[in-house]
C-alpha positions as CSV (number, residue, x, y, z in Angstrom):
1,M,-1.3,7.6,-2.8
2,P,-0.3,7.9,0.0
3,I,-2.5,11.2,1.2
4,V,-1.8,12.9,4.4
5,H,-4.5,15.1,6.1
6,I,-3.0,17.3,9.0
7,R,-5.3,19.6,11.5
8,S,-3.8,21.5,14.2
9,L,-4.8,25.1,15.5
10,A,-2.7,27.8,13.6
11,L,1.4,27.4,13.9
12,T,3.3,30.2,15.1
13,D,2.7,33.5,12.6
14,S,6.5,33.0,11.3
15,V,5.7,29.7,9.7
16,D,5.9,29.7,5.9
17,M,3.3,27.1,5.3
18,P,3.9,26.6,1.4
19,A,7.8,26.0,2.4
20,L,6.8,23.6,5.3
21,L,4.2,21.7,2.8
22,N,6.8,21.4,0.1
23,K,10.0,20.1,2.5
24,L,7.7,17.7,4.2
25,A,6.0,16.2,1.1
26,K,9.5,16.0,-0.6
27,D,11.4,14.2,2.6
28,F,8.4,12.0,3.2
29,A,8.8,10.9,-0.7
30,Q,12.5,10.7,-0.2
31,Q,12.8,8.8,2.9
32,A,9.9,6.5,2.3
33,K,11.1,5.9,-1.2
34,I,7.9,6.8,-2.6
35,Q,7.7,9.3,-6.1
36,L,6.8,12.5,-5.1
37,E,3.8,12.7,-7.5
38,H,2.2,10.1,-5.9
39,I,2.1,12.3,-2.7
40,S,-1.1,14.5,-1.5
41,L,-0.5,16.5,1.6
42,D,-2.6,19.3,3.2
43,W,-2.7,21.1,6.3
44,Q,-5.9,23.0,7.7
45,Y,-6.2,24.9,10.7
46,I,-8.6,24.4,13.5
47,Q,-10.5,27.7,14.6
48,P,-9.6,28.9,17.9
49,G,-12.1,27.8,20.4
50,H,-13.3,25.1,18.0
51,Y,-11.1,22.3,19.1
52,F,-11.9,20.1,22.8
53,V,-9.7,17.7,24.0
54,N,-7.7,16.8,27.1
55,Q,-10.9,18.3,28.9
56,Q,-10.9,21.5,27.3
57,V,-11.1,24.0,24.5
58,H,-8.2,25.1,23.1
59,M,-7.3,28.5,21.3
60,Q,-3.9,28.0,20.5
61,Q,-1.5,25.4,19.1
62,H,1.6,24.8,21.6
63,V,4.5,22.3,21.5
64,H,3.1,20.2,23.6
65,Q,-0.8,20.9,23.9
66,P,-3.7,20.0,22.1
67,P,-2.5,17.2,19.9
68,L,-1.9,17.9,16.1
69,I,-4.1,15.3,14.6
70,A,-3.1,13.7,11.3
71,E,-4.7,11.1,8.8
72,L,-2.4,8.9,6.5
73,I,-3.9,7.1,3.8
74,V,-2.3,4.2,2.1
75,P,-3.3,1.7,-0.6
76,D,-3.6,-1.8,0.8
77,V,-0.6,-3.1,-1.0
78,H,1.6,-2.3,1.8
79,S,2.7,-4.9,4.8
80,E,1.7,-4.3,8.4
81,K,5.3,-3.6,9.1
82,R,5.6,-1.2,6.2
83,Q,2.3,0.6,7.1
84,Q,4.1,0.9,10.7
85,Q,6.8,2.5,9.0
86,L,5.2,5.0,7.1
87,L,3.4,5.9,10.2
88,S,6.4,6.2,12.3
89,L,8.2,8.3,9.7
90,L,5.4,10.9,8.9
91,A,5.3,11.7,12.7
92,K,9.1,12.1,13.0
93,L,8.9,14.4,9.8
94,I,5.9,16.8,11.3
95,H,7.8,17.0,14.3
96,Q,11.1,18.1,12.5
97,H,9.2,20.3,10.6
98,S,6.8,21.7,12.8
99,H,8.3,21.6,15.7
100,I,5.4,20.1,17.7
101,A,6.7,17.6,20.2
102,L,6.7,13.9,18.6
103,N,4.6,13.0,21.6
104,N,2.1,15.4,20.8
105,I,1.1,14.0,17.1
106,F,-2.0,11.4,16.8
107,I,-2.1,9.8,13.6
108,S,-4.4,7.4,12.6
109,L,-4.1,5.3,9.4
110,Q,-6.9,4.1,6.6
111,V,-5.7,1.5,4.5
112,A,-7.4,2.0,0.9
113,Q,-8.6,-1.2,-0.6
114,S,-8.4,-1.5,-4.4
115,G,-11.5,-0.8,-6.0
116,T,-12.7,1.9,-3.3
117,I,-10.7,4.9,-4.7
118,F,-12.2,7.1,-7.4
119,D,-9.4,9.1,-9.4
120,N,-8.7,10.6,-12.8
121,G,-12.4,9.9,-14.0
122,K,-12.5,6.2,-13.0
123,I,-12.5,3.6,-9.8
124,V,-8.5,2.9,-9.2
125,T,-7.4,-0.4,-9.0
126,W,-4.2,-2.4,-8.4
127,P,-2.6,-5.7,-7.9
128,Q,-3.0,-7.7,-4.4
129,K,-0.3,-8.0,-2.0
130,G,0.9,-11.7,-1.6
């Protein structure tokens, strides 16, 4: 963990999505000082005509509209300040790698508590912060 889910309408045809995801994950891991093997990242495209926001249905992803939607899931071991740093870093890197305007990126944070994650065949727990 962290886990990042990104949704947007399709980016331009010239975007090499595997390369974008690889670079985004590596940069996030490096700058957040998190081992790359703990990062999970996916980017799903919303079908044209299946995204309503700002009083209209959108067909294409543009730099300034409609908003790219992301979710960041982190364990509850991080302080509120660290959570905000991770949110800001993720937004900055999505902007840098996708060229979507920074003010057109919406990210929600989900904080996972110890014992609420099932992974690798078992419930995962970790030491509590503080």
